[in-house]
Backbone bond lengths (Angstrom), bond angles and torsions (degrees), N, CA, C in turn:
res aa  C-N    CA-C-N  psi(-1)  N-CA   C-N-CA  omega(-1)  CA-C   N-CA-C  phi
1 X - - - 1.452 - - 1.504 109.41 -
2 X 1.302 115.05 146.95 1.454 121.13 175.10 1.520 107.88 -109.93
3 X 1.341 115.68 131.71 1.463 120.57 173.17 1.516 107.07 -104.85
4 X 1.318 116.19 116.51 1.460 121.38 -178.76 1.514 109.57 -99.83
5 X 1.335 116.88 121.73 1.450 120.41 178.00 1.516 109.58 -82.44
6 X 1.326 116.32 123.88 1.461 120.80 -177.72 1.520 111.38 -72.81
7 X 1.327 117.98 -21.57 1.464 119.70 -174.10 1.520 111.60 -80.76
8 X 1.326 117.87 -49.52 1.456 119.80 -173.27 1.523 112.54 -124.17
9 X 1.342 116.77 10.69 1.449 123.62 177.78 1.518 113.43 59.80
10 X 1.354 116.85 15.47 1.458 118.89 175.08 1.518 108.98 -64.46
11 X 1.311 116.73 133.00 1.457 121.30 -178.82 1.520 109.19 -111.00
12 X 1.320 115.22 124.25 1.451 121.05 176.79 1.517 107.49 -110.08
13 X 1.313 117.72 123.81 1.462 120.23 -179.18 1.514 109.09 -88.50
14 X 1.304 114.28 122.44 1.464 122.04 175.14 1.510 106.24 -125.18
15 X 1.275 118.65 147.54 1.465 119.21 176.32 1.505 109.26 -89.12
16 X 1.321 119.40 93.03 1.482 122.44 -171.30 1.493 112.80 -100.47
17 X 1.017 118.95 -169.87 1.439 163.89 -99.72 1.497 109.17 -100.13
18 X 1.219 113.77 133.82 1.435 119.21 160.37 1.491 106.54 -112.83
19 X 1.307 115.74 117.63 1.445 118.58 -169.72 1.488 112.58 -71.21
20 X 1.311 114.61 149.23 1.442 118.88 176.89 1.488 109.09 -145.17
21 X 1.313 113.55 134.21 1.462 116.50 168.19 1.509 106.09 -72.74
22 X 1.304 117.01 135.54 1.454 121.52 -168.00 1.522 113.87 -53.31
23 X 1.293 118.09 -38.21 1.456 119.70 -175.40 1.522 111.32 -79.35
24 X 1.352 117.63 -14.14 1.451 121.04 178.05 1.522 112.26 -89.97
25 X 1.321 118.05 -35.28 1.462 121.22 -170.50 1.518 110.33 -137.61
26 X 1.307 116.26 56.04 1.449 121.15 -179.34 1.516 109.49 -84.92
27 X 1.326 117.32 122.83 1.452 121.34 179.74 1.520 111.96 -88.56
28 X 1.327 115.96 -41.90 1.461 118.53 -172.42 1.515 109.74 -159.67
29 X 1.316 115.60 137.63 1.458 121.04 173.51 1.517 107.57 -150.72
30 X 1.315 116.57 130.60 1.462 119.83 -177.69 1.521 110.43 -145.32
31 X 1.318 114.60 134.05 1.459 122.36 179.32 1.519 108.61 -109.80
32 X 1.329 117.24 139.58 1.462 120.82 179.94 1.523 109.22 -157.57
33 X 1.321 116.25 177.74 1.464 122.03 176.32 1.523 108.15 -135.24
34 X 1.321 116.20 138.20 1.465 122.09 -176.97 1.527 108.96 -114.90
35 X 1.332 115.71 135.68 1.453 120.27 -179.43 1.526 109.91 -149.75
36 X 1.329 116.15 174.10 1.461 122.45 173.53 1.519 108.52 -115.46
37 X 1.316 116.46 145.28 1.463 120.36 -178.70 1.519 110.19 -153.40
38 X 1.336 115.11 154.56 1.461 121.62 177.06 1.525 110.29 -110.39
39 X 1.322 115.69 156.40 1.456 121.71 175.17 1.508 109.28 -148.87
40 X 1.328 116.61 155.17 1.453 117.68 178.27 1.522 109.91 -148.67
41 X 1.342 114.92 161.72 1.465 122.25 176.71 1.517 107.93 -158.70
42 X 1.351 116.40 156.55 1.461 122.20 -179.84 1.527 110.16 -123.58
43 X 1.324 115.46 153.67 1.465 120.49 -177.45 1.523 111.70 -68.72
44 X 1.339 117.38 -38.92 1.467 120.30 -177.18 1.526 110.37 59.78
45 X 1.339 115.82 -139.93 1.464 119.79 -178.28 1.522 113.66 -100.05
46 X 1.334 117.39 -10.84 1.463 117.98 -169.09 1.524 115.69 -131.61
47 X 1.329 119.38 1.86 1.459 119.67 -176.90 1.524 110.98 -113.89
48 X 1.329 115.08 139.60 1.461 121.04 173.75 1.523 109.22 -76.92
49 X 1.319 116.13 168.34 1.467 119.80 178.14 1.536 110.58 -65.02
50 X 1.344 116.80 -34.67 1.459 119.86 177.68 1.528 110.52 -64.54
51 X 1.318 116.86 -45.91 1.459 120.94 178.57 1.526 111.31 -63.47
52 X 1.320 115.40 -36.81 1.461 119.86 179.45 1.526 111.22 -64.43
53 X 1.325 116.81 -43.15 1.466 120.11 177.50 1.529 110.84 -62.76
54 X 1.331 116.55 -41.11 1.459 120.46 178.35 1.522 111.09 -62.88
55 X 1.311 116.86 -41.10 1.469 121.11 179.29 1.523 111.48 -66.74
56 X 1.338 116.10 -36.70 1.463 119.94 178.61 1.529 110.73 -65.72
57 X 1.332 116.32 -41.09 1.462 120.44 178.18 1.527 110.09 -65.08
58 X 1.336 116.67 -42.49 1.467 120.44 177.83 1.532 110.80 -60.80
59 X 1.326 116.07 -39.07 1.460 120.67 178.61 1.521 110.99 -65.76
60 X 1.329 116.94 -38.49 1.467 120.50 179.30 1.529 110.91 -66.94
61 X 1.323 117.52 -36.00 1.465 121.12 178.14 1.528 110.80 -67.66
62 X 1.335 115.56 -40.21 1.461 119.87 176.80 1.527 110.61 -63.49
63 X 1.327 116.29 -42.87 1.468 120.77 179.62 1.532 111.09 -66.57
64 X 1.333 117.10 -33.31 1.464 120.43 177.32 1.525 110.48 -63.81
65 X 1.315 116.23 -43.10 1.466 120.53 178.31 1.522 110.72 -63.28
66 X 1.326 117.17 -43.43 1.462 120.85 179.39 1.525 111.47 -64.19
67 X 1.340 116.37 -36.60 1.464 120.45 177.38 1.524 110.78 -62.04
68 X 1.330 116.04 -42.78 1.461 120.18 -179.76 1.525 111.11 -67.30
69 X 1.313 117.39 -40.44 1.466 120.17 177.39 1.530 110.97 -61.46
70 X 1.344 116.70 -41.14 1.458 120.66 176.80 1.527 110.42 -64.81
71 X 1.316 116.26 -40.23 1.467 121.39 178.50 1.530 110.66 -60.17
72 X 1.329 116.20 -47.24 1.455 119.99 -178.86 1.526 111.74 -61.85
73 X 1.324 115.84 -36.95 1.464 120.00 -179.48 1.524 112.06 -72.20
74 X 1.339 116.56 -35.27 1.462 120.02 -173.15 1.526 114.30 -96.13
75 X 1.340 116.83 -30.51 1.461 120.15 -173.59 1.520 113.47 -103.36
76 X 1.316 118.05 -22.90 1.460 121.48 -178.50 1.516 109.15 -104.67
77 X 1.321 116.65 110.52 1.459 121.74 -178.48 1.517 109.27 -88.31
78 X 1.313 116.46 113.69 1.459 121.69 -179.99 1.521 108.97 -120.44
79 X 1.315 116.42 119.47 1.459 120.42 -176.40 1.526 112.01 -77.04
80 X 1.323 116.44 -28.45 1.451 120.81 -179.10 1.524 109.25 -83.99
81 X 1.350 116.91 113.80 1.461 121.40 -175.35 1.525 111.58 -61.66
82 X 1.338 117.58 -41.94 1.454 121.03 -179.22 1.518 110.89 -65.19
83 X 1.335 115.52 -39.86 1.456 120.57 178.36 1.517 110.97 -61.25
84 X 1.328 116.78 -42.24 1.457 120.86 178.39 1.527 110.73 -63.36
85 X 1.317 117.44 -42.85 1.460 121.24 178.63 1.528 111.60 -61.54
86 X 1.337 115.84 -41.97 1.466 119.97 179.24 1.516 111.17 -64.02
87 X 1.335 116.05 -40.74 1.461 120.67 -179.85 1.524 111.15 -64.60
88 X 1.335 116.58 -45.38 1.460 120.21 177.91 1.524 110.26 -63.19
89 X 1.330 117.16 -38.22 1.461 121.19 178.32 1.530 111.28 -62.65
90 X 1.325 116.44 -40.90 1.463 120.85 -179.77 1.528 111.08 -62.27
91 X 1.333 116.12 -40.05 1.469 119.62 -179.50 1.527 112.03 -81.20
92 X 1.324 117.84 -21.73 1.460 120.11 176.02 1.529 110.78 -68.21
93 X 1.333 116.11 -24.98 1.464 121.83 179.33 1.531 110.85 -103.59
94 X 1.313 116.11 25.21 1.462 121.10 -171.95 1.530 113.16 -74.27
95 X 1.322 114.01 157.07 1.463 122.95 170.96 1.522 107.48 -95.94
96 X 1.326 117.12 138.16 1.464 121.63 -178.08 1.526 109.44 -112.76
97 X 1.328 116.34 122.35 1.463 122.26 177.63 1.525 108.71 -116.30
98 X 1.324 116.53 127.03 1.463 120.66 178.47 1.527 109.19 -80.15
99 X 1.313 116.38 118.47 1.453 122.37 177.07 1.525 110.86 -81.37
100 X 1.333 114.61 -40.04 1.468 119.70 -176.71 1.522 109.55 -156.55
101 X 1.338 116.54 136.62 1.461 119.88 167.78 1.519 106.47 -91.58
102 X 1.318 115.57 110.41 1.462 120.79 -173.42 1.525 111.31 -72.43
103 X 1.317 116.45 -43.60 1.461 120.24 176.42 1.519 109.84 -161.31
104 X 1.319 115.66 167.07 1.458 122.80 176.13 1.520 108.76 -158.29
105 X 1.335 116.91 136.00 1.466 119.68 -175.30 1.528 110.76 -146.72
106 X 1.338 116.02 142.14 1.466 122.50 173.75 1.530 109.54 -92.79
107 X 1.337 116.04 145.81 1.458 120.49 176.88 1.520 108.95 -154.89
108 X 1.325 116.03 164.10 1.466 122.56 179.94 1.526 109.87 -95.87
109 X 1.340 116.76 140.14 1.455 120.75 177.41 1.529 110.15 -140.76
110 X 1.319 115.92 79.64 1.470 122.99 174.58 1.513 114.00 47.68
111 X 1.328 116.40 -129.30 1.461 121.73 -176.36 1.527 112.56 -71.92
112 X 1.340 117.03 -14.10 1.472 120.11 179.32 1.512 111.74 -73.13
113 X 1.332 117.23 -14.41 1.459 121.02 178.01 1.511 112.82 81.00
114 X 1.324 115.42 -147.31 1.458 121.14 179.15 1.532 109.40 -74.07
115 X 1.313 115.50 130.26 1.461 121.03 179.78 1.528 109.94 -122.28
116 X 1.328 115.26 152.49 1.466 120.95 -179.02 1.529 108.89 -126.27
117 X 1.317 115.32 130.18 1.470 121.94 178.62 1.521 108.92 -119.06
118 X 1.336 116.55 133.26 1.455 120.81 -176.79 1.526 109.61 -133.76
119 X 1.326 115.37 148.03 1.465 121.39 174.76 1.512 108.53 -123.86
120 X 1.339 116.63 133.00 1.453 121.42 -177.19 1.525 111.02 -128.04
121 X 1.318 115.00 158.93 1.464 122.08 163.82 1.521 105.07 -108.47
122 X 1.327 116.92 125.93 1.459 120.42 -172.21 1.520 111.20 -133.54
123 X 1.338 114.82 149.67 1.456 122.03 174.08 1.521 108.65 -103.46
124 X 1.324 115.75 125.42 1.460 121.74 -179.73 1.533 106.94 -102.56
125 X 1.341 115.83 113.81 1.456 121.86 -175.11 1.527 108.61 -105.72
126 X 1.326 118.49 112.71 1.464 121.28 -175.87 1.522 112.35 -69.73
127 X 1.328 114.93 162.00 1.457 121.13 175.56 1.533 108.91 -64.25
128 X 1.327 116.27 116.51 1.463 120.86 -172.35 1.525 112.19 -64.77
129 X 1.322 116.85 -36.72 1.462 119.80 -178.60 1.524 111.22 -64.14
130 X 1.332 115.85 -45.96 1.465 120.39 179.67 1.521 110.57 -67.08
131 X 1.331 116.63 -39.13 1.465 120.64 -177.84 1.527 111.33 -65.14
132 X 1.319 117.25 -39.63 1.462 120.32 178.48 1.523 111.04 -64.86
133 X 1.326 115.77 -36.93 1.466 119.41 177.96 1.520 110.96 -66.87
134 X 1.340 115.97 -33.14 1.468 120.54 -179.76 1.524 111.31 -69.52
135 X 1.331 116.35 -40.31 1.464 120.89 -178.68 1.520 108.94 -103.18
136 X 1.311 116.11 85.71 1.460 120.47 -174.40 1.524 111.87 -72.86
137 X 1.337 118.24 -23.59 1.451 119.75 172.95 1.523 107.86 -99.49
138 X 1.337 117.48 -172.32 1.467 119.26 -177.08 1.523 112.74 -77.46
139 X 1.345 117.82 -8.52 1.461 120.99 173.49 1.506 115.53 78.06
140 X 1.324 118.21 -4.48 1.465 120.10 -175.33 1.519 113.37 -74.96
141 X 1.309 117.50 -14.79 1.458 120.72 179.64 1.522 111.79 -105.14
142 X 1.317 117.57 6.75 1.466 121.06 -175.03 1.529 110.78 -118.71
143 X 1.337 118.41 95.95 1.469 120.70 -179.77 1.524 113.26 -70.75
144 X 1.339 117.49 -8.69 1.462 120.45 177.81 1.527 112.18 -77.80
145 X 1.325 116.99 -18.94 1.460 121.20 177.54 1.535 110.07 -81.89
146 X 1.334 117.49 160.30 1.470 119.35 173.22 1.524 111.18 -56.87
147 X 1.312 116.30 160.60 1.458 122.56 -174.54 1.530 112.16 -52.75
148 X 1.345 114.74 132.09 1.457 121.93 173.36 1.514 108.40 -139.52
149 X 1.331 116.90 136.46 1.462 122.34 -176.69 1.527 108.98 -129.09
150 X 1.315 116.60 142.45 1.458 122.41 175.54 1.525 109.54 -117.86
151 X 1.334 116.58 145.72 1.464 122.22 173.41 1.522 107.35 -134.84
152 X 1.348 116.94 135.28 1.454 119.41 -178.68 1.524 110.90 -154.98
153 X 1.337 114.71 167.70 1.454 122.40 174.98 1.525 108.56 -126.19
154 X 1.336 117.36 173.77 1.462 120.41 -173.38 1.523 113.11 -70.66
155 X 1.330 117.56 -31.98 1.462 120.29 -176.71 1.521 110.07 -147.12
156 X 1.342 115.37 175.11 1.454 120.58 -174.14 1.522 112.72 -86.58
157 X 1.314 116.87 -34.66 1.461 121.08 -173.30 1.526 111.11 -127.50
158 X 1.337 114.81 145.03 1.458 121.31 179.39 1.523 109.94 -127.44
159 X 1.331 115.78 139.78 1.454 121.16 175.96 1.527 109.94 -96.98
160 X 1.318 115.25 162.62 1.459 121.50 -178.91 1.526 110.92 -50.07
161 X 1.330 115.81 128.33 1.461 121.75 178.46 1.512 114.79 91.73
162 X 1.332 117.73 -12.04 1.462 120.68 179.02 1.531 110.83 -66.12
163 X 1.322 115.84 142.26 1.459 121.52 174.26 1.527 109.28 -85.44
164 X 1.308 115.99 141.66 1.459 122.00 -176.84 1.518 109.27 -117.41
165 X 1.332 116.13 131.85 1.462 122.16 176.72 1.518 108.72 -122.29
166 X 1.329 115.82 136.10 1.465 122.49 -179.16 1.525 108.66 -111.20
167 X 1.342 116.07 140.71 1.459 122.03 179.68 1.532 109.99 -119.94
168 X 1.333 114.86 146.84 1.461 121.34 -174.18 1.526 109.53 -138.46
169 X 1.345 116.74 135.74 1.460 120.18 179.14 1.524 109.76 -152.49
170 X 1.350 115.75 142.14 1.460 121.36 176.50 1.515 110.91 -128.24
171 X 1.329 116.30 162.04 1.464 120.01 -178.45 1.526 113.11 -83.90
172 X 1.323 117.45 -10.37 1.473 122.79 178.76 1.525 108.02 -155.07
173 X 1.343 119.54 168.26 1.460 120.92 179.25 1.527 111.50 -56.43
174 X 1.354 116.06 140.26 1.467 119.82 -176.59 1.528 111.13 -155.43
175 X 1.330 114.42 158.08 1.460 122.93 170.07 1.528 107.15 -97.04
176 X 1.349 117.41 147.52 1.464 118.06 -178.78 1.520 112.06 -153.78
177 X 1.332 114.36 153.79 1.461 123.55 167.09 1.522 106.87 -123.29
178 X 1.337 116.40 134.72 1.458 121.42 179.57 1.531 108.33 -113.10
179 X 1.333 115.66 118.84 1.466 121.63 -177.84 1.521 110.30 -113.14
180 X 1.337 115.01 153.41 1.456 120.12 172.95 1.522 108.50 -123.30
181 X 1.337 116.07 125.11 1.472 121.72 -179.10 1.518 109.66 -106.46
182 X 1.328 115.97 122.17 1.449 122.18 -178.90 1.525 111.58 -81.00
183 X 1.332 115.61 165.74 1.456 120.73 179.82 1.523 112.05 -62.24
184 X 1.321 117.52 -26.27 1.466 120.36 179.01 1.524 112.77 -85.34
185 X 1.344 117.19 3.76 1.458 120.63 176.83 1.510 114.90 94.07
186 X 1.335 118.77 -12.03 1.463 120.72 179.17 1.522 109.64 -75.34
187 X 1.343 115.47 156.72 1.466 120.32 -177.17 1.514 111.52 -133.67
188 X 1.328 114.78 147.08 1.462 120.81 169.91 1.516 108.10 -126.32
189 X 1.319 116.10 153.64 1.460 121.36 173.98 1.518 107.94 -101.56
190 X 1.321 115.10 117.31 1.461 120.79 -178.85 1.523 112.34 -81.78
191 X 1.332 115.27 -31.49 1.466 120.24 -179.12 1.529 109.42 -154.73
192 X 1.337 117.15 131.31 1.463 129.16 -5.95 1.540 110.52 -63.55
193 X 1.327 115.82 157.95 1.463 120.91 178.07 1.526 109.29 -135.91
194 X 1.336 118.92 177.54 1.467 120.37 -175.02 1.527 114.99 -58.07
195 X 1.334 118.03 -22.54 1.457 120.48 -176.46 1.522 113.32 -112.85
196 X 1.303 117.09 -17.43 1.463 121.66 179.65 1.522 108.05 -126.56
197 X 1.304 116.25 98.99 1.464 122.30 -172.89 1.528 112.64 -81.77
198 X 1.318 117.30 -1.53 1.457 122.64 -175.22 1.531 111.90 -54.87
199 X 1.330 116.23 124.32 1.467 120.36 176.12 1.524 111.82 -140.91
200 X 1.339 117.05 3.52 1.461 121.94 177.29 1.521 108.26 -119.31
201 X 1.326 116.67 130.64 1.458 121.81 -170.81 1.527 110.74 -129.03
202 X 1.310 115.97 145.33 1.460 121.67 177.44 1.524 110.76 -80.94
203 X 1.322 116.06 144.68 1.444 120.33 176.79 1.522 111.74 -70.60
204 X 1.334 116.55 144.40 1.456 121.58 177.20 1.513 115.56 84.36
205 X 1.337 117.70 -10.74 1.464 121.42 -179.32 1.531 109.88 -96.72
206 X 1.327 116.33 148.42 1.466 121.69 176.80 1.530 108.64 -99.38
207 X 1.329 116.67 126.85 1.460 123.04 179.53 1.527 109.77 -109.08
208 X 1.334 115.39 146.48 1.463 121.62 -174.03 1.524 110.89 -118.16
209 X 1.334 116.09 138.04 1.456 122.82 174.37 1.533 108.48 -128.97
210 X 1.342 118.49 129.24 1.463 126.75 -5.72 1.529 111.31 -82.02
211 X 1.333 115.98 155.29 1.461 121.95 175.60 1.516 108.55 -169.16
212 X 1.326 115.82 178.72 1.458 120.87 174.58 1.509 113.75 56.10
213 X 1.327 116.50 -119.07 1.454 122.03 -175.75 1.519 113.48 -85.63
214 X 1.326 118.19 0.55 1.467 120.59 -179.71 1.523 110.58 -59.02
215 X 1.338 115.93 143.73 1.467 121.96 179.28 1.532 109.98 -116.89
216 X 1.306 117.06 38.84 1.464 120.48 177.47 1.525 109.57 -148.61
217 X 1.330 116.25 158.75 1.457 124.03 168.92 1.525 107.65 -120.57
218 X 1.332 116.72 149.52 1.459 121.58 176.07 1.519 108.32 -99.84
219 X 1.326 116.71 123.20 1.455 121.23 -178.01 1.521 109.65 -134.93
220 X 1.324 116.73 133.59 1.464 121.64 -179.42 1.524 110.35 -72.98
221 X 1.322 116.47 121.25 1.463 122.87 178.89 1.517 109.26 -140.47
222 X 1.348 118.31 160.27 1.465 120.23 177.06 1.529 110.90 -69.08
223 X 1.331 118.23 157.94 1.474 126.25 -0.22 1.526 111.56 -71.05
224 X 1.321 116.27 140.76 1.451 121.48 -176.29 1.526 111.33 -90.45
225 X 1.313 115.46 162.08 1.459 119.74 178.24 1.515 112.13 151.56
226 X 1.308 114.92 -165.79 1.466 121.40 -178.45 1.515 110.75 -93.38
227 X 1.320 115.98 130.02 1.457 121.37 178.88 1.518 109.91 -138.32
228 X 1.328 116.72 172.12 1.467 120.30 -168.70 1.524 113.57 -122.71
229 X 1.318 114.88 143.60 1.462 122.65 167.13 1.522 106.20 -107.16
230 X 1.319 117.01 125.52 1.468 122.19 -175.40 1.521 109.19 -121.17
231 X 1.321 115.98 131.86 1.460 121.24 178.06 1.517 109.12 -122.53
232 X 1.330 116.17 126.61 1.463 123.30 170.85 1.522 106.79 -108.06
233 X 1.331 116.49 127.78 1.463 120.15 -175.87 1.521 110.59 -137.75
234 X 1.333 116.22 150.29 1.462 121.35 179.67 1.519 109.56 -156.31
235 X 1.329 115.72 159.10 1.455 120.50 174.35 1.529 111.27 -80.77
236 X 1.341 117.61 -6.14 1.468 123.32 173.98 1.521 108.74 -123.24
237 X 1.342 118.25 159.21 1.465 120.49 179.26 1.526 111.87 -54.63
238 X 1.334 115.98 139.56 1.464 122.64 -176.30 1.517 111.96 -80.01
239 X 1.333 115.17 160.20 1.458 120.74 172.08 1.521 110.09 -65.45
240 X 1.323 116.93 150.95 1.457 121.95 -173.71 1.533 112.36 -87.24
241 X 1.336 116.24 138.18 1.453 122.76 175.27 1.526 109.87 -94.56
242 X 1.333 116.37 161.25 1.461 122.09 175.33 1.527 107.28 -86.78
243 X 1.327 116.62 111.07 1.458 121.85 -172.23 1.522 111.58 -122.98
244 X 1.333 115.54 156.39 1.459 121.87 174.13 1.521 108.52 -137.14
245 X 1.332 117.27 126.17 1.469 121.23 -178.82 1.519 110.20 -61.38
246 X 1.342 116.38 135.34 1.459 122.12 179.12 1.528 107.69 -145.75
247 X 1.334 115.83 92.06 1.450 119.98 -175.63 1.511 110.62 67.27
248 X 1.325 116.63 -125.75 1.459 120.50 -177.13 1.506 114.22 -91.82
249 X 1.336 118.29 4.80 1.459 121.93 -178.99 1.532 109.54 -133.20
250 X 1.322 116.38 -177.89 1.464 122.02 174.25 1.520 109.45 -113.56
251 X 1.318 117.01 135.98 1.453 120.83 166.62 1.521 107.94 -78.04
252 X 1.331 117.00 138.02 1.460 122.22 -179.65 1.525 109.35 -96.56
253 X 1.335 116.66 118.74 1.455 121.72 179.29 1.522 112.45 -94.51
254 X 1.333 116.53 -22.98 1.461 121.37 -179.70 1.522 110.15 -65.31
255 X 1.346 116.60 132.11 1.459 120.96 178.53 1.522 111.50 -80.07
256 X 1.317 117.17 -52.68 1.459 121.23 -177.84 1.521 109.39 -93.95
257 X 1.319 116.23 76.21 1.464 120.38 -175.80 1.526 111.86 -65.57
258 X 1.337 116.45 -34.04 1.461 119.94 -179.01 1.512 112.58 -62.03
259 X 1.324 116.92 -49.39 1.463 120.50 -178.97 1.518 111.54 -69.15
260 X 1.335 117.46 -41.72 1.469 120.01 -179.04 1.528 110.43 -63.83
261 X 1.312 116.93 -41.86 1.458 120.77 -179.10 1.520 111.34 -65.30
262 X 1.340 116.69 -30.76 1.465 120.81 -179.34 1.530 113.39 -72.86
263 X 1.317 117.42 -4.20 1.462 120.20 175.13 1.526 108.64 -78.41
264 X 1.328 115.75 59.64 1.459 121.92 -174.82 1.526 111.00 -71.61
265 X 1.311 114.97 160.54 1.462 121.39 177.95 1.528 108.55 -80.49
266 X 1.321 116.99 117.67 1.464 121.94 175.41 1.519 107.68 -95.94
267 X 1.324 116.26 110.97 1.460 120.94 -174.26 1.521 111.36 -82.48
268 X 1.308 115.91 145.50 1.459 121.50 176.60 1.527 110.23 -76.00
269 X 1.323 115.65 140.77 1.460 120.49 176.40 1.527 110.53 -75.33
270 X 1.317 115.50 143.88 1.464 119.70 177.80 1.518 111.86 -96.72
271 X 1.366 116.29 -0.29 1.460 120.06 177.03 1.520 108.57 -143.68
272 X 1.297 117.61 -176.06 1.462 121.42 -174.43 1.526 113.67 -96.73
273 X 1.320 116.87 7.98 1.461 119.19 -178.20 1.522 110.68 -95.23
274 X 1.324 115.85 141.16 1.449 120.41 175.99 1.517 112.94 75.39
275 X 1.350 115.85 179.75 1.448 122.78 178.69 1.520 108.84 -126.17
276 X 1.320 116.98 156.41 1.449 121.78 -175.24 1.525 109.88 -88.54
277 X 1.316 116.93 122.73 1.453 122.37 178.25 1.522 108.64 -160.39
278 X 1.337 116.30 164.22 1.461 122.11 177.46 1.520 108.70 -130.25
279 X 1.326 116.36 125.68 1.458 120.28 175.34 1.529 108.58 -74.02
280 X 1.345 115.85 141.96 1.465 120.87 -175.20 1.523 108.95 -133.03
281 X 1.336 116.07 144.76 1.456 120.12 176.82 1.522 109.24 -145.14
282 X 1.322 116.12 130.65 1.460 122.29 176.26 1.524 108.71 -120.08
283 X 1.317 116.81 133.24 1.462 120.41 178.86 1.520 109.54 -141.33
284 X 1.327 116.15 141.63 1.453 122.70 178.91 1.518 108.63 -133.78
285 X 1.316 116.60 136.06 1.462 120.73 177.61 1.525 108.14 -137.58
286 X 1.343 116.95 154.10 1.462 120.71 -175.34 1.509 111.90 -117.96
287 X 1.338 115.58 157.13 1.458 123.05 174.53 1.533 107.50 -140.39
288 X 1.338 116.75 164.56 1.456 120.98 -179.30 1.527 111.17 -126.81
289 X 1.312 114.65 144.95 1.478 120.74 174.38 1.529 108.38 -120.11
290 X 1.301 115.77 152.04 1.465 120.77 178.66 1.514 110.70 -163.25
291 X 1.334 115.48 175.65 1.465 120.59 -178.00 1.533 110.53 -71.04
């Protein structure tokens, strides 16, 4: 693909895209919730310090899951009772991945001996089978469900010189970064970009790339093949990637974009209601270019 900068006519050659309507050529889509939680454990009479640290981490993961379950009950209003039960069931069987260990400290606690307290940022990934059963439609029209985002293009395949337009939509307000991965493995960030800082989107609205303040066009050019459009989205601001301005887009220097992006901002509550968490959604779709 060729990205043409409208401002200075700088041309950046990227090996782009074979377009795909999202429901025809979906590569990956995953829904999860990210939160912070603490856990602790003490040595007592029978545990080593290593075992104690492991138990504290396990406790923090359990507390992270409970925080998310409380969040879903208090922050997500679902009118359908069965739907709510299915959603809670999906998260009750969730997988917990530690994104970051924020801190860890040893301290003394009376007869309990040496104790270890740890704080983590964790991603809670619900059981996909149960979650799909809960959301029998595509979920894009239901703001009561956890965050879901779609990305698509007008057609599956593009010939040399064809212009490519990308569309983006979520079921509720969200923050997002839109990346394009070339066949050679290099990546650019299409949005936000040096001229269009937009990274917060309204739910239910369809957004177009390129458009508005964008200073580039997407054009299919060799080398041809299958490439990916990747969207990271969250109800809280995303973690920052290492970027370098290149014409109308950013070159992505970060290797593990998924993990870095998941370092979302967890905001402090100003009252005692609900629990602090951020809904997260990652989706990838592919398109093909050819002569």
